[in-house]
SEFI-563251 format. One record per residue: x, y, z of N, C-alpha, C in turn. Coordinates in Angstrom, 2 decimals, padded with zeros to 5 digits, m for minus. Example, Ala and Ser with C-alpha at 12.3 -4.5 7.8 and 13.67 -1.06 7.14 Angstrom:
<nodes>
> 013.19,m005.69,007.80,012.30,m004.50,007.80,013.20,m003.30,007.80
> 012.85,m002.25,007.08,013.67,m001.06,007.14,012.90,000.03,007.87
</nodes>
This chain:
<nodes>
> 091.05,102.94,124.49,090.60,101.93,123.56,091.01,102.35,122.14
> 091.63,101.45,121.42,092.09,101.76,120.07,090.99,101.40,119.08
> 090.43,102.40,118.42,089.36,102.18,117.45,089.90,101.92,116.05
> 091.08,102.45,115.76,091.69,102.22,114.46,093.21,102.23,114.62
> 093.85,101.15,114.18,095.30,101.04,114.26,095.98,101.80,113.13
> 097.26,102.00,113.29,098.06,102.60,112.23,098.32,101.56,111.17
> 097.97,101.85,109.91,098.19,100.92,108.83,099.51,101.21,108.14
> 100.17,100.15,107.64,101.46,100.29,106.98,101.27,100.39,105.48
> 102.08,101.24,104.85,101.99,101.43,103.42,103.39,101.45,102.81
> 103.48,101.07,101.56,104.75,101.19,100.86,105.09,102.67,100.70
> 106.37,103.00,100.84,106.79,104.39,100.73,107.87,104.51,099.67
> 108.05,105.72,099.14,108.92,105.92,097.99,110.24,106.60,098.33
> 110.43,107.08,099.53,111.64,107.83,099.84,112.03,107.63,101.30
> 113.29,107.90,101.64,113.71,107.82,103.04,112.92,108.76,103.94
> 112.55,109.94,103.40,111.80,110.89,104.21,110.41,110.33,104.56
> 109.75,109.72,103.56,108.43,109.13,103.81,108.54,107.94,104.76
> 109.62,107.17,104.63,109.86,106.03,105.53,109.97,106.52,106.96
> 110.79,107.58,107.17,110.99,108.11,108.51,109.68,108.68,109.07
> 108.91,109.35,108.20,107.63,109.90,108.65,106.66,108.82,109.09
> 106.60,107.74,108.33,105.70,106.64,108.70,106.17,105.96,109.99
> 107.47,105.85,110.14,108.00,105.24,111.36,107.68,106.09,112.58
> 107.72,107.42,112.45,107.37,108.29,113.55,105.90,108.11,113.94
> 105.02,108.04,112.95,103.60,107.82,113.23,103.41,106.47,113.92
> 104.18,105.48,113.51,104.09,104.16,114.10,104.51,104.18,115.57
> 105.58,104.93,115.86,106.05,105.03,117.24,105.01,105.69,118.13
> 104.40,106.75,117.63,103.36,107.44,118.40,102.19,106.49,118.64
> 101.77,105.77,117.60,100.66,104.82,117.74,100.99,103.74,118.77
> 102.26,103.33,118.82,102.66,102.32,119.80,102.46,102.82,121.23
> 102.92,104.04,121.52,102.78,104.58,122.87,101.32,104.79,123.24
> 100.51,105.21,122.28,099.08,105.39,122.54,098.41,104.05,122.85
> 098.80,103.03,122.10,098.21,101.71,122.33,098.58,101.17,123.70
> 099.83,101.27,124.06,100.28,100.76,125.34,099.60,101.48,126.52
> 099.32,102.75,126.35,098.75,103.53,127.45,097.23,103.43,127.54
> 096.54,103.33,126.40,095.09,103.51,126.42,094.29,102.36,125.81
> 094.91,101.24,125.47,094.17,100.19,124.77,093.04,099.60,125.62
> 093.13,099.67,126.95,092.09,099.13,127.82,091.32,100.23,128.55
> 091.44,101.45,128.09,090.80,102.58,128.78,089.51,102.94,128.05
> 088.35,102.69,128.65,087.08,102.95,127.95,086.77,104.42,127.76
> 087.43,105.31,128.54,087.16,106.74,128.43,088.12,107.46,127.49
> 089.08,106.74,126.95,090.05,107.34,126.02,090.02,106.52,124.73
> 089.49,107.09,123.67,089.33,106.39,122.41,090.30,106.97,121.38
> 091.07,106.09,120.74,092.14,106.53,119.84,091.84,106.10,118.41
> 091.92,107.05,117.49,091.77,106.77,116.06,093.05,107.22,115.37
> 093.81,106.28,114.84,095.03,106.62,114.12,094.73,106.82,112.64
> 095.39,107.80,112.04,095.26,108.06,110.62,093.78,108.26,110.22
> 093.18,109.28,110.81,091.77,109.59,110.56,091.67,110.61,109.42
> 091.04,110.20,108.34,090.88,111.06,107.17,089.39,111.28,106.92
> 089.00,112.53,106.77,087.57,112.82,106.62,087.39,114.02,105.69
> 086.17,114.18,105.20,085.83,115.30,104.33,084.59,116.00,104.86
> 084.54,117.31,104.68,083.35,118.09,105.04,083.40,119.41,104.30
> 082.26,119.77,103.75,082.12,121.06,103.07,083.18,121.23,101.98
> 083.37,120.18,101.20,084.32,120.18,100.07,085.78,120.33,100.50
> 086.06,120.08,101.77,087.43,120.10,102.27,087.77,118.73,102.86
> 089.04,118.33,102.73,089.49,117.04,103.26,090.67,117.27,104.20
> 090.68,116.55,105.31,091.77,116.66,106.28,092.18,115.27,106.72
> 093.44,115.13,107.09,093.97,113.86,107.59,094.67,114.13,108.92
> 094.18,113.50,109.97,094.72,113.67,111.32,095.54,112.44,111.66
> 096.80,112.64,112.01,097.67,111.50,112.29,097.13,110.66,113.44
> 096.73,111.32,114.53,096.21,110.60,115.70,095.15,111.48,116.35
> 093.97,110.92,116.53,092.86,111.65,117.14,092.44,110.93,118.43
> 092.36,111.68,119.52,091.92,111.13,120.80,090.59,111.77,121.16
> 089.61,110.94,121.44,088.30,111.38,121.93,088.20,110.88,123.37
> 088.00,111.78,124.31,087.92,111.37,125.71,086.74,112.06,126.39
> 086.56,111.81,127.66,085.36,112.24,128.38,085.06,113.73,128.21
> 086.10,114.56,128.17,085.87,116.00,128.16,086.09,116.65,126.79
> 086.58,115.91,125.82,086.78,116.55,124.53,087.69,115.81,123.58
> 088.56,116.56,122.90,089.32,116.02,121.78,090.77,116.52,121.83
> 091.68,115.65,121.43,093.09,116.02,121.28,093.57,115.52,119.92
> 094.12,116.41,119.11,094.66,116.06,117.81,096.19,116.04,117.92
> 096.83,115.04,117.34,098.27,114.90,117.41,098.84,114.81,116.00
> 099.77,115.70,115.70,100.49,115.68,114.43,101.86,115.08,114.68
> 102.22,114.04,113.94,103.54,113.40,114.07,104.51,114.01,113.08
> 105.73,114.32,113.56,106.76,114.86,112.69,108.09,114.16,112.95
> 108.69,113.66,111.89,110.00,113.04,111.99,111.07,114.11,111.81
> 111.70,114.50,112.91,112.75,115.51,112.87,113.97,114.92,113.55
> 115.02,114.66,112.78,116.21,114.00,113.31,117.26,114.99,113.81
> 117.25,116.23,113.31,118.24,117.21,113.72,117.68,118.16,114.75
> 118.02,119.45,114.60,117.53,120.47,115.51,116.29,121.15,114.94
> 115.50,121.68,115.83,114.32,122.43,115.41,114.25,123.71,116.22
> 113.98,124.82,115.51,113.84,126.11,116.16,112.56,126.78,115.69
> 111.98,127.60,116.57,110.79,128.38,116.23,111.02,129.79,116.75
> 110.93,130.79,115.87,111.15,132.17,116.31,109.89,132.76,116.92
> 109.97,134.01,117.33,108.85,134.66,118.02,107.65,134.89,117.11
> 107.86,134.81,115.80,106.74,134.93,114.85,106.09,133.58,114.56
> 106.59,132.53,115.19,106.01,131.20,114.98,106.51,130.50,113.75
> 107.63,130.97,113.17,108.20,130.37,111.96,109.18,129.27,112.35
> 109.07,128.14,111.68,109.86,126.96,112.03,111.06,126.80,111.09
> 112.18,126.33,111.66,113.34,125.92,110.88,113.89,124.64,111.47
> 114.53,123.84,110.63,115.13,122.58,111.08,116.49,122.42,110.41
> 117.37,121.65,111.06,118.71,121.43,110.52,118.78,120.06,109.86
> 119.64,120.00,108.84,119.90,118.73,108.16,121.30,118.78,107.58
> 122.16,117.88,108.06,123.53,117.79,107.59,124.25,119.13,107.65
> 124.04,119.82,108.76,124.73,121.08,109.00,124.10,122.30,108.38
> 123.03,122.14,107.62,122.35,123.27,106.98,120.96,123.47,107.59
> 120.47,124.71,107.53,119.16,125.03,108.09,118.16,125.29,106.96
> 116.95,124.78,107.18,115.89,124.90,106.18,114.59,125.32,106.86
> 113.82,126.13,106.18,112.50,126.46,106.68,111.54,125.31,106.50
> 110.51,125.24,107.34,109.50,124.19,107.24,108.15,124.76,107.65
> 107.11,124.14,107.11,105.75,124.57,107.47,105.49,124.25,108.94
> 104.73,125.10,109.58,104.41,124.90,110.99,103.41,123.76,111.16
> 103.80,122.67,111.85,102.84,121.59,112.10,101.73,122.02,113.06
> 102.00,123.02,113.88,100.96,123.53,114.78,099.84,124.20,113.98
> 100.21,125.02,113.00,099.19,125.64,112.14,098.44,124.58,111.34
> 099.14,123.55,110.92,098.51,122.47,110.15,097.43,121.78,110.97
> 097.75,121.43,112.21,096.79,120.70,113.03,095.65,121.62,113.49
> 095.91,122.92,113.58,094.83,123.86,113.92,093.77,123.89,112.82
> 094.20,123.82,111.56,093.24,123.77,110.45,092.44,122.48,110.48
> 093.10,121.37,110.81,092.39,120.10,110.92,091.36,120.16,112.04
> 091.73,120.78,113.15,090.83,120.89,114.29,089.59,121.71,113.94
> 089.79,122.80,113.23,088.66,123.66,112.86,087.67,122.91,111.97
> 088.18,122.12,111.02,087.28,121.38,110.12,086.57,120.26,110.88
> 087.25,119.62,111.81,086.61,118.56,112.59,085.49,119.13,113.45
> 085.71,120.29,114.04,084.66,120.94,114.83,083.45,121.27,113.97
> 083.68,121.74,112.75,082.57,122.03,111.85,081.77,120.76,111.55
> 082.48,119.66,111.28,081.81,118.40,110.98,080.94,117.94,112.15
> 081.50,117.93,113.34,080.76,117.45,114.51,079.59,118.37,114.83
> 079.79,119.67,114.72,078.72,120.62,115.02,077.56,120.48,114.04
> 077.88,120.21,112.79,076.84,120.06,111.77,075.92,118.87,112.07
> 076.51,117.79,112.61,075.73,116.58,112.89,075.46,116.41,114.39
> 075.46,117.50,115.13,075.33,117.42,116.58,074.10,116.65,117.03
> 072.94,116.99,116.47,071.70,116.35,116.93,071.70,114.85,116.62
> 072.33,114.48,115.50,072.39,113.07,115.14,073.33,112.31,116.08
> 074.41,112.95,116.51,075.40,112.28,117.34,074.96,112.22,118.79
> 074.51,113.36,119.33,074.22,113.44,120.76,072.74,113.32,121.09
> 071.87,113.60,120.13,070.44,113.49,120.40,069.98,114.56,121.37
> 068.98,114.21,122.17,068.41,115.16,123.13,068.43,114.56,124.53
> 068.45,115.44,125.51,068.43,115.04,126.91,067.25,115.71,127.59
> 066.28,114.91,128.04,065.09,115.42,128.72,064.37,116.49,127.89
> 064.33,116.24,126.59,063.61,117.15,125.71,064.40,118.33,125.24
> 065.63,118.51,125.75,066.46,119.63,125.35,067.64,119.13,124.52
> 068.13,119.99,123.63,069.29,119.62,122.85,070.51,119.49,123.76
> 071.33,118.49,123.48,072.57,118.33,124.21,073.51,119.49,123.92
> 074.39,119.74,124.88,075.40,120.76,124.66,076.24,120.38,123.44
> 076.60,121.36,122.64,077.33,121.09,121.42,078.79,120.74,121.67
> 079.60,120.94,120.64,080.99,120.53,120.70,081.95,121.70,120.90
> 081.53,122.91,120.60,082.46,124.04,120.65,082.94,124.33,122.07
> 082.14,124.02,123.08,082.53,124.29,124.46,083.24,123.11,125.12
> 083.46,122.05,124.37,084.25,120.93,124.91,085.73,121.32,124.91
> 086.53,120.49,125.54,087.97,120.74,125.55,088.57,120.37,124.19
> 089.31,121.30,123.61,089.98,121.07,122.33,091.48,121.38,122.50
> 092.31,120.39,122.24,093.75,120.57,122.35,094.43,119.91,121.16
> 095.63,120.37,120.85,096.40,119.76,119.78,097.89,119.79,120.14
> 098.61,118.78,119.69,100.03,118.64,119.99,100.79,118.25,118.74
> 102.08,118.49,118.77,102.98,118.00,117.73,103.99,117.08,118.41
> 104.00,115.82,118.01,104.92,114.83,118.57,106.09,114.66,117.61
> 107.30,114.97,118.06,108.49,114.88,117.21,109.34,113.70,117.63
> 110.26,113.33,116.78,111.13,112.18,117.03,111.88,112.35,118.35
> 112.10,111.22,119.01,112.75,111.27,120.31,114.19,111.75,120.24
> 114.84,111.63,119.08,116.23,112.07,118.95,116.35,113.48,118.38
> 115.25,114.19,118.28,115.31,115.59,117.83,115.91,116.47,118.92
> 116.54,117.55,118.53,117.09,118.53,119.47,116.21,119.77,119.39
> 115.52,120.08,120.48,114.56,121.18,120.50,115.16,122.37,121.23
> 115.26,123.47,120.56,115.76,124.70,121.17,114.58,125.45,121.76
> 114.33,125.26,123.04,113.16,125.87,123.69,113.47,127.26,124.25
> 114.74,127.63,124.33,115.10,128.91,124.95,114.51,130.10,124.20
> 114.52,130.04,122.89,114.01,131.16,122.08,112.64,130.87,121.48
> 112.05,129.76,121.86,110.76,129.34,121.30,109.61,129.99,122.07
> 108.57,130.49,121.39,107.40,131.02,122.11,106.81,129.97,123.05
> 106.41,130.40,124.22,105.94,129.47,125.25,104.73,128.67,124.77
> 103.81,129.33,124.06,102.59,128.64,123.64,102.88,127.53,122.63
> 103.98,127.66,121.89,104.37,126.60,120.95,105.15,125.52,121.68
> 106.03,125.92,122.59,106.81,124.95,123.36,105.92,124.00,124.13
> 104.79,124.51,124.62,103.86,123.66,125.39,103.17,122.63,124.53
> 103.11,122.88,123.23,102.43,121.94,122.32,103.41,121.02,121.59
> 104.70,121.23,121.79,105.73,120.43,121.13,106.31,119.44,122.13
> 106.19,118.16,121.84,106.60,117.14,122.80,107.31,116.00,122.08
> 108.33,115.45,122.73,108.99,114.27,122.18,108.11,113.04,122.42
> 108.28,112.07,121.55,107.37,110.92,121.54,107.30,110.21,122.88
> 108.43,110.00,123.55,108.41,109.22,124.78,107.73,109.93,125.94
> 107.53,111.27,125.80,106.85,112.03,126.85,105.40,112.34,126.48
> 104.94,111.81,125.36,103.61,112.14,124.86,102.51,111.71,125.81
> 102.57,110.49,126.31,101.51,109.98,127.19,101.41,110.81,128.46
> 102.55,111.19,129.03,102.54,112.05,130.22,101.83,113.37,129.93
> 102.12,113.94,128.77,101.48,115.19,128.39,099.98,115.01,128.21
> 099.59,113.91,127.59,098.16,113.65,127.37,097.42,113.48,128.70
> 098.01,112.74,129.62,097.37,112.56,130.93,097.22,113.88,131.66
> 098.21,114.76,131.48,098.13,116.08,132.10,096.99,116.89,131.50
> 096.84,116.82,130.19,095.77,117.58,129.52,094.40,117.02,129.86
> 094.24,115.70,129.76,092.93,115.09,129.97,092.49,115.18,131.42
> 093.44,115.00,132.35,093.14,115.14,133.79,091.88,114.36,134.16
> 091.87,113.08,133.80,090.70,112.25,134.06,090.63,111.89,135.54
> 089.43,111.88,136.05,089.21,111.57,137.47,088.16,110.48,137.59
> 088.12,109.86,138.74,087.07,108.87,139.01,085.74,109.60,139.17
> 084.64,108.87,139.03,083.31,109.48,139.17,083.14,110.11,140.55
> 083.66,109.45,141.57,083.52,109.98,142.93,084.27,111.30,143.06
> 085.49,111.35,142.53,086.28,112.57,142.61,085.60,113.71,141.88
> 084.97,113.42,140.76,084.27,114.45,140.00,083.09,115.00,140.78
> 082.42,114.15,141.55,081.26,114.59,142.30,081.63,115.55,143.43
> 082.79,115.31,144.05,083.18,116.13,145.20,084.09,117.30,144.80
> 084.56,117.31,143.55,085.44,118.38,143.10,084.62,119.40,142.31
> 084.22,120.47,142.98,083.35,121.45,142.34,084.13,122.44,141.48
> 085.45,122.39,141.53,086.25,123.33,140.73,086.40,122.87,139.28
> 086.13,121.60,139.03,086.22,121.08,137.67,084.87,121.25,136.99
> 084.75,122.27,136.18,083.46,122.60,135.55,083.40,122.16,134.09
> 084.33,121.34,133.67,084.33,120.90,132.27,083.09,120.04,131.97
> 082.35,120.35,130.91,081.23,119.47,130.53,081.78,118.16,129.98
> 081.21,117.06,130.40,081.73,115.77,129.97,080.70,114.95,129.22
> 081.21,114.08,128.34,080.36,113.12,127.65,080.04,111.96,128.59
> 078.81,111.46,128.52,078.52,110.18,129.15,079.18,109.08,128.32
> 079.23,107.86,128.85,079.88,106.79,128.09,079.14,106.51,126.80
> 077.80,106.58,126.82,077.03,106.37,125.59,077.30,107.47,124.58
> 077.40,108.72,125.05,077.70,109.82,124.14,079.10,109.68,123.55
> 080.03,109.27,124.40,081.40,109.07,123.94,081.44,108.01,122.84
> 080.73,106.92,123.06,080.68,105.86,122.06,079.99,106.33,120.78
> 078.96,107.15,120.92,078.24,107.65,119.76,079.14,108.56,118.93
> 079.93,109.41,119.59,080.87,110.28,118.87,081.89,109.43,118.12
> 082.42,108.41,118.81,083.42,107.55,118.19,082.85,106.80,116.99
> 081.64,106.27,117.13,081.01,105.55,116.03,080.78,106.47,114.83
> 080.37,107.70,115.11,080.16,108.66,114.03,081.46,108.93,113.28
> 082.54,109.14,114.03,083.82,109.44,113.39,084.31,108.27,112.56
> 084.22,107.06,113.10,084.66,105.88,112.36,083.84,105.73,111.08
> 082.55,106.02,111.17,081.70,105.89,109.98,082.05,106.93,108.91
> 082.70,108.02,109.30,083.08,109.07,108.35,084.56,109.01,107.98
> 085.24,107.95,108.41,086.65,107.79,108.04,086.74,107.30,106.60
> 087.33,108.10,105.75,087.40,107.77,104.33,088.15,106.47,104.09
> 089.19,106.21,104.87,090.05,105.06,104.64,089.72,103.87,105.53
> 088.53,103.83,106.12,088.25,102.79,107.11,088.29,101.39,106.53
> 087.97,101.22,105.25,087.98,099.88,104.66,088.99,099.76,103.52
> 089.90,100.76,103.40,090.80,100.75,102.26,092.24,100.42,102.62
> 092.52,100.21,103.90,093.89,099.87,104.28,094.21,098.46,103.84
> 095.36,098.28,103.19,095.77,096.96,102.73,096.37,096.13,103.84
> 096.96,096.79,104.84,097.58,096.08,105.94,097.19,096.76,107.24
> 096.41,096.07,108.07,096.06,096.57,109.37,096.80,095.74,110.40
> 097.56,096.41,111.26,098.32,095.68,112.27,098.57,096.57,113.46
> 098.99,095.97,114.56,099.31,096.71,115.75,100.58,097.51,115.52
> 100.68,098.70,116.17,101.87,099.52,116.04,103.05,098.83,116.69
> 104.21,098.97,116.07,105.41,098.30,116.58,106.05,099.11,117.68
> 107.02,098.49,118.35,107.82,099.21,119.31,108.66,100.24,118.57
> 109.13,101.30,119.27,110.01,102.26,118.62,111.26,101.59,118.09
> 111.89,102.21,117.10,113.03,101.60,116.43,114.20,101.37,117.36
> 114.28,102.14,118.47,115.39,101.97,119.38,115.24,100.72,120.23
> 114.06,100.09,120.22,113.83,098.86,120.97,113.81,097.73,119.96
> 114.78,096.82,120.03,114.95,095.84,118.97,114.36,094.48,119.30
> 114.00,094.21,120.56,113.42,092.92,120.92,111.91,093.02,120.89
> 111.30,092.18,120.10,109.86,092.27,119.89,109.17,090.97,120.29
> 107.91,091.09,120.67,107.09,089.94,120.98,106.37,089.51,119.71
> 106.94,088.54,119.01,106.38,088.15,117.71,105.05,087.45,117.87
> 104.81,086.80,119.01,103.55,086.08,119.18,102.38,087.03,119.24
> 102.62,088.29,119.65,101.53,089.26,119.71,101.37,090.01,118.40
> 102.13,089.60,117.38,101.94,090.20,116.07,102.62,091.54,115.89
> 103.62,091.86,116.74,104.29,093.13,116.60,105.33,093.04,115.48
> 105.83,094.16,115.05,106.69,094.22,113.88,108.15,094.22,114.30
> 108.95,093.43,113.65,110.37,093.38,113.92,111.06,094.51,113.18
> 111.73,095.38,113.93,112.40,096.52,113.34,113.87,096.18,113.15
> 114.35,096.28,111.95,115.75,096.03,111.62,116.50,097.34,111.80
> 117.40,097.40,112.80,118.11,098.64,113.09,118.94,099.09,111.89
> 119.45,098.15,111.09,120.22,098.52,109.92,119.34,099.21,108.88
> 118.06,098.81,108.83,117.15,099.44,107.87,116.96,100.91,108.20
> 116.95,101.24,109.50,116.80,102.63,109.89,118.00,103.44,109.41
> 119.20,102.86,109.55,120.40,103.55,109.11,120.40,103.73,107.60
> 119.88,102.74,106.88,119.86,102.81,105.43,118.83,103.81,104.91
> 117.92,104.23,105.80,116.84,105.13,105.35,117.39,106.45,104.85
> 118.59,106.80,105.27,119.17,108.07,104.84,119.71,108.00,103.42
> 119.79,106.81,102.84,120.32,106.65,101.50,119.19,106.45,100.50
> 119.31,106.97,099.28,118.27,106.76,098.27,118.10,105.28,097.98
> 116.86,104.83,098.02,116.55,103.42,097.80,115.26,103.32,097.01
> 115.02,102.14,096.42,113.73,101.94,095.76,112.62,101.86,096.79
> 111.44,101.50,096.36,110.28,101.46,097.26,110.61,100.65,098.49
> 110.34,101.22,099.65,110.63,100.55,100.92,109.33,100.32,101.67
> 109.36,099.33,102.53,108.20,099.03,103.35,108.68,098.43,104.66
> 108.07,098.84,105.78,108.47,098.29,107.06,108.28,096.78,107.05
> 109.30,096.08,107.55,109.27,094.62,107.50,108.25,094.07,108.49
> 107.49,093.10,108.05,106.51,092.47,108.92,106.94,091.04,109.20
> 106.67,090.58,110.42,107.01,089.22,110.79,105.77,088.33,110.82
> 104.66,088.86,110.38,103.45,088.06,110.33,102.67,088.49,109.09
> 101.88,087.61,108.54,101.11,087.98,107.35,100.02,088.96,107.70
> 099.62,089.80,106.77,098.52,090.72,107.04,097.22,089.95,107.23
> 096.25,090.65,107.75,094.94,090.01,107.94,094.49,089.37,106.64
> 093.96,088.19,106.73,093.52,087.47,105.54,092.18,088.01,105.08
> 092.17,088.63,103.92,090.94,089.21,103.41,090.51,088.54,102.11
> 091.06,087.33,101.87,090.77,086.68,100.60,089.41,086.00,100.55
> 088.84,085.77,101.73,087.57,085.04,101.76,086.52,085.83,100.99
> 085.80,085.16,100.15,084.81,085.81,099.30,083.41,085.51,099.79
> 082.48,086.29,099.33,081.09,086.05,099.66,080.63,084.75,099.02
> 079.61,084.11,099.58,079.11,082.87,099.02,078.75,083.03,097.55
> 078.96,081.97,096.79,078.73,082.02,095.35,077.28,082.31,095.00
> 076.37,081.92,095.88,074.95,082.13,095.56,074.50,083.55,095.91
> 075.45,084.39,096.41,075.17,085.80,096.71,074.11,085.97,097.78
> 073.86,084.95,098.59,072.91,085.07,099.68,073.60,085.74,100.85
> 073.07,086.87,101.31,073.69,087.59,102.43,073.33,086.89,103.73
> 074.34,086.45,104.52,074.04,085.76,105.79,073.29,086.70,106.73
> 072.38,086.15,107.50,071.60,086.92,108.44,072.13,086.70,109.86
> 072.31,087.80,110.58,072.80,087.70,111.95,071.66,087.39,112.90
> 071.96,086.59,113.89,070.97,086.25,114.91,071.63,086.42,116.26
> 071.16,087.38,117.04,071.75,087.67,118.34,070.98,086.92,119.42
> 071.65,085.96,120.05,071.03,085.12,121.07,071.85,085.16,122.35
> 071.19,084.97,123.47,071.90,084.77,124.73,072.65,083.45,124.64
> 073.96,083.47,124.84,074.76,082.25,124.70,074.54,081.27,125.86
> 073.84,081.72,126.89,073.63,080.87,128.06,072.28,080.13,128.01
> 071.22,080.84,127.60,069.90,080.20,127.59,069.23,080.22,126.22
> 069.82,080.92,125.25,069.26,080.94,123.91,068.17,081.97,123.69
> 067.88,082.82,124.67,066.85,083.84,124.52,067.20,084.79,123.37
> 066.21,085.08,122.50,066.47,085.87,121.30,065.77,087.22,121.29
> 065.02,087.57,122.34,064.28,088.83,122.31,064.29,089.58,123.64
> 064.19,088.84,124.74,064.05,089.48,126.05,065.41,089.79,126.65
> 066.04,090.85,126.12,067.34,091.26,126.64,067.51,092.76,126.47
> 068.54,093.31,127.08,068.82,094.74,127.01,070.23,094.97,126.48
> 070.38,095.86,125.50,071.74,096.20,125.04,072.45,097.07,126.08
> 073.72,096.80,126.32,074.48,097.54,127.31,075.92,097.70,126.83
> 076.67,098.53,127.56,078.08,098.75,127.22,078.93,098.56,128.46
> 080.08,097.90,128.30,080.99,097.66,129.40,082.42,097.83,128.99
> 083.34,097.39,129.83,084.78,097.55,129.60,085.22,096.93,128.29
> 084.60,095.80,127.92,085.03,095.07,126.73,084.12,095.29,125.53
> 083.29,096.32,125.59,082.48,096.66,124.44,080.98,096.44,124.68
> 080.23,096.38,123.59,078.78,096.23,123.67,078.40,094.77,123.95
> 077.33,094.60,124.74,076.84,093.26,125.05,075.34,093.34,125.35
> 074.70,092.18,125.42,073.29,092.14,125.81,073.17,091.49,127.18
> 072.28,092.02,127.99,071.98,091.46,129.31,070.65,090.74,129.25
> 070.69,089.44,129.40,069.48,088.62,129.27,068.58,088.78,130.49
> 067.32,089.11,130.26,066.37,089.26,131.36,065.85,087.91,131.87
> 066.09,086.84,131.09,065.63,085.52,131.49,066.61,084.85,132.46
> 067.89,084.80,132.06,068.88,084.10,132.91,069.81,085.08,133.62
> 069.64,086.40,133.35,070.41,087.50,133.98,071.91,087.43,133.66
> 072.28,086.77,132.57,073.69,086.69,132.19,073.95,087.55,130.94
> 075.22,087.75,130.65,075.61,088.66,129.56,076.21,087.90,128.38
> 076.01,088.46,127.19,076.55,087.89,125.95,077.12,089.02,125.09
> 078.37,088.92,124.62,078.93,089.98,123.76,078.17,090.09,122.44
> 077.99,091.31,121.96,077.40,091.49,120.64,078.40,091.14,119.55
> 079.67,091.35,119.81,080.70,091.08,118.82,080.75,089.59,118.51
> 080.82,089.26,117.24,080.90,087.87,116.81,081.68,087.80,115.50
> 082.04,086.59,115.10,082.76,086.43,113.85,081.89,086.86,112.68
> 082.54,087.33,111.63,081.80,087.75,110.44,081.07,086.54,109.83
> 079.76,086.62,109.63,079.02,085.49,109.06,079.31,085.28,107.57
> 079.95,086.27,106.93,080.22,086.16,105.50,081.59,085.56,105.20
> 082.64,086.01,105.93,083.98,085.50,105.65,084.61,084.84,106.86
> 083.87,084.76,107.98,084.31,084.11,109.21,085.52,084.81,109.86
> 085.79,086.04,109.48,086.89,086.78,110.09,086.53,087.15,111.53
> 087.56,087.21,112.37,087.38,087.65,113.75,087.59,089.14,113.90
> 087.98,089.80,112.82,088.30,091.23,112.87,087.03,092.05,112.64
> 086.14,092.00,113.59,084.87,092.71,113.51,084.74,093.65,114.71
> 083.84,094.60,114.59,083.53,095.48,115.72,082.08,095.91,115.61
> 081.50,096.25,116.76,080.11,096.70,116.82,080.10,098.21,116.99
> 079.28,098.87,116.19,079.12,100.31,116.26,077.68,100.64,116.64
> 077.51,101.72,117.39,076.19,102.16,117.83,075.89,103.52,117.23
> 074.75,103.66,116.62,074.26,104.93,116.10,072.83,105.11,116.60
> 072.66,106.09,117.50,071.38,106.25,118.19,071.03,104.94,118.91
> 069.93,104.29,118.53,069.56,103.03,119.18,069.83,101.82,118.30
> 070.62,102.00,117.27,070.93,100.91,116.33,072.35,100.41,116.53
> 072.52,099.09,116.58,073.82,098.46,116.75,074.14,097.67,115.48
> 075.34,097.89,114.94,075.72,097.28,113.67,077.05,096.57,113.80
> 077.13,095.35,113.25,078.37,094.60,113.20,079.08,094.88,111.87
> 080.34,095.30,111.94,081.12,095.61,110.74,082.37,094.75,110.69
> 082.68,094.24,109.52,083.88,093.41,109.32,084.95,094.23,108.62
> 086.16,094.22,109.16,087.26,094.99,108.57,087.81,094.32,107.31
> 087.61,093.00,107.20,088.26,092.26,106.12,087.44,092.24,104.84
> 086.14,092.00,104.95,085.32,091.88,103.72,084.29,092.99,103.59
> 084.28,093.96,104.54,083.39,095.10,104.52,081.93,094.72,104.75
> 081.70,093.50,105.23,080.32,093.10,105.58,079.79,094.01,106.70
> 078.54,094.42,106.61,077.93,095.25,107.63,076.46,094.90,107.74
> 076.01,094.68,108.99,074.60,094.32,109.17,074.17,094.68,110.58
> 072.94,095.15,110.71,072.39,095.52,112.00,072.15,094.27,112.84
> 072.54,094.34,114.12,072.31,093.21,115.03,071.15,093.49,115.96
> 070.91,094.78,116.25,069.75,095.15,117.05,069.15,096.40,116.41
</nodes>
């Protein structure tokens, strides 16, 4: 399930353009693989602060057993890593040193663990009077996804780094190998898998907490679905994907003024303003089948949060259009026993239960 898409921004250089395109390609593969998977939650471009430190994670995956952080790197030439873990890359026949993206993502991981551990009781609560298991013993992994046309010299590369370095088109295979998700039945009969896992409610609570701490959650100017990789030129415009001009990719190597990935659809409309009388609309959660407004139970399913009516025994989604700007770009977040509707376009937020 994609909790936050990759947002597009104007860039000032060919290098920044290529870097943003690489992040977009990774986001595309993650969306295609996990957009309907309730146990795999994806947050693209997650930026957070804790203890006077700020970190930005290109792609964060929260799944049943833990967390995977992905650093995207646009590398068009060759890349080598020596036995000391020092990275070099080639460009136009010359070799240059570069900072280790593995070390970078390790620092991000350490800060994220500190943040989650600090708010553990708020996120996970208690189980049968005892504190839930914390986050340090969950599965923690990190990867570096490089451009598909990069040349990786693995012969002299340390094994522990080679295992974390993957080309974009093989990323999903690597993630499935790491996560090793099983059906509930398989988990019950497989006693060798001792990994502590989140329940679905705990998983949702972790995701809601992270989204609420995303610094840029309401500051993106353009929110859209990730496009196909640049090597794929035929796009489904009706689904709002981005048309990639192959010539633009070639031009990226030349100095140019401010560049921005071309869009074939307008960005989300955020022009709608609050009512002139400044009256905040009030949400009313009703069963859409019988109109019951109190006798129901909040629940979670494949398509998100919903209420189960005890009167007519039917279900109604909690998600609804924003009452302030009528946008459809809303989502419901759960914190403990509180459910809140949030609008991406006008930043409206109000408790529904």
